[in-house]
N, C-alpha and C positions, 0 to 999 in steps of 0.2 A: 435215868439219863435226862439231861436237859433237852428241851425242844428248840434250843437256839439254832439259828441258821444265818449264813451270810450268802447272799445271792447277787450275782452280777448279771445285768442285762447288757448285752452287746448288740449294737445296732448302728448302721450308717444313716438311719432315718432320724431327722431332728424331731419327729413327732413321737419319739420314744417317751417324751415327757407326759404324753397323754396316758400312757400305761401307768406311769408313776402316780399321776393324778387319780387314776382309777383305783389303784391299790390303796391310796390314802383315803379315798371316799369309802371304800369297802370296809376298811378297818374302823374308821370313825363312825360310820352310820350303821353298818350291819353288825359289827362286833362290839360297838359302843366302847372302844378303846382309843387311847391317845396315840398320836403320830407325831414324830419329829421329821420335818421336811427341810433339808438343807439345799438351798437353791444357789448354784454357782454360776448360772448362765443368765440370770435375770428373766427366765422364762415362766416363773410361777405367777399365776393369776388367780386371785380369789374368785373372780367372776366366773371363771371356767369351772372351778370346783362347785360353785353354787348351781351352775347349770346342770352338772352331773347329779348333784343332790336332789334337784327338783324332779329328775326322772325317777328317783328312788322313793320320794315321799312328797306329798303336797302340804304337809304340816310345816308351817314356817318356823315354829318353835323347835321342831326336830332338826330342820335344816340349820338353824343357827347353833343349836347344841353340837351338831356334827362339825361345823366349821370351827367352833371353839376348841374342839378336841384335836385340831391340827395346828401345831405350833411351827412357824416358819422362821428359819434363819437364813439370811442372805450373806454369802461370803464370796469373794472374787479372787482370792489367791490361796495358795496351799497353806500359808502360815495362819491365815484367818480360819481356814478349815480345821487345822490342827487345834487351834485355840478353842474353837467351838466344840469339837469332839471331846477334847480333854475336859472342858467345862461340863459337858453333859455327863461324862463319867464320874466326875467328882460329886456333883449334887444336882445337876440340871435335869436329869431324868425324873427325880422325885418332884422337883418343882414344876415340871411340865405336866404332871398328872392333874387332871381336872375332873371334878364331879365323882371322885372315887375310883375312876378307871386308872389303869396303869398304861405305861408306854409299851406298845407291842411292836412298833415298827419304826426304824430310823432309815429314812430315804435320803441318799446323796445323789442329786441330779445336777451336774454329772461330775464324777471324780476326775475324768480325763481332762476336763476343761481347765482345771487348775494345776494338774500334775504334768500333763504332756509338754507344756512350754518349757519345763525345767529339764527335760530329758535330751536336750540338744547339746549345746556347748559344755554346760556344767553337768556332765553326765553323772559323775559320782554323787554330787549333791542331790540331784534329782532322784536318783535311785534310793538314796538314804531317806529322803522325805516321803517318797512313795511307800517305802517299807514302814515308816512311822504311821502313815495314814492307814495302811492295811492292818498294822498291829492294833491300833486303838479301835478300829471297827470290829475286829475279831474279839478283842477283850470285851467290848461293849455287848456284843451278841452273846458271849458266853456268861459273863458275870451278871447281866441284867435280864437274860433270857428273852431277848428281843430279836426280831428279824431285821437284819441289816441289808438293805437293798441299794445297790449302787449301779450307775449306768456308765458305760464305756463305749466309745465309738469303735468301729472296725474299719480296716483298710484291706486292700487287695494287693497281694504280692505280684511280682512280674509274671508269675505263672497263673495268676488269677485266683489263688487261694485266699480265703478270708483269714485275716490276722487281727488279734486284739490290738486296739490303738496304743495301749500302754506296754505292748511287747509281751514276749513269752513269760518273762518274770512274773508279771501280774496275773497271768492266766493260771498260775499254780496256787494263787492265794485263796480265792473264794472256794467254798465247798461245792457251790452250785453255780453253773454258768448256763445262761439261756440266750440263744441267738435269735434276735428278732429280724425278720426280713420282709420286705414289701413283696406282695404277690402281684405279678403281672397277669394280664389276660391270657388264659390258656395254660397257666402253670399250675393250676389247682383244680382238683376234682370238684371243688365247691363253686367254681366260677360260674357254671351254668345256673346253679341254685341262686347264687348271688344276683345274677342278671334277672332271674325270675322275680326276686324280691326287690328289684330296682335299687340295688346297693351299688354305690360308686366303687369301682375296683381300686381306686386310688387309696381307699381306706382299709383294704384287706391286707392282713399281715399273717405271717406264720411265726410260731414260737417253737424252737427246737432245743431240747435239753441236751447240751453237749458235754456237761460234766455234772456228776452227782455221786455222793457217797451213799445214797439211800435208794435210788431208783435206776433202772436200766437207762442207758443213754440213748440218744437219737429218737426219743419220744417226740412226736411233732403234732402240734395242734394249730388250726387256723382260726382266726378271729377277725372281727371287724372293729376298727377304732370308733365307728359311729354307734357302737353298742351303748356307750355311756350318754348318748344323746337321745336315746329312745325312751318312750314311756314304758311303764311296767307291763302293760298289755302287749306292746310290741315285743318286749323281751321274752315274755311268756310264750307267745306264738312262735318266736324265732327258735327258742329252745325245743319246743314241741316238733317243729319242722326238722331240726337237726337230729333229734332222736329217731324220727321216722326215716331220715336219710341213712343214718348209721345202721338201723335195723335192716334196711334194704340192701346195704352194701355187703 
């Protein structure tokens, strides 16, 4: 069975891109594999990726090699997105391979930015285009054995329930859905530990698995967006502290 997967990150926080940057850095620097990053909001910055890489390695050659393994496409409408994805499926994934590695992740940040504007007046056309985007992403994940990661914003209903920004139809498409939420003071068991570590609570997030065909749902983890700004020693001590807290709980 192939290990392909398509994952949707749902979040009302614009800093969700930091998570996408972190995934790209991990795949390119730690796994030494190539990443396709499709930026639809203009939020991608190479300088931020370099900052993250500098916390992973001080070797400038390694930093540059990792950056070269991340290929960026900028598209600002759904038609350009479809052209980009279809082009990658035809021959772009092979051409994107650098230094012998293969493409292991395709990140679209964000799919809702280019699809949501079409789901209003021209509802039928918008739904058709959304289905095409979903179809090519799933085909890419399956045929090329890559992880397809897309971001989607969330809204709240009149009753306060969280809903995917692209509607219920889209929520049935990805095999895996992860909800990212900002943690406020007092809403997390880790808040006291975070305060001890002098971590700004504005950077604390939770990730909840709300759909999966492989794991039980509602698995929840807390993390800090500042993780990717810390040195290796700080990360090691942070992991050690977390293990101690987990063993005591």
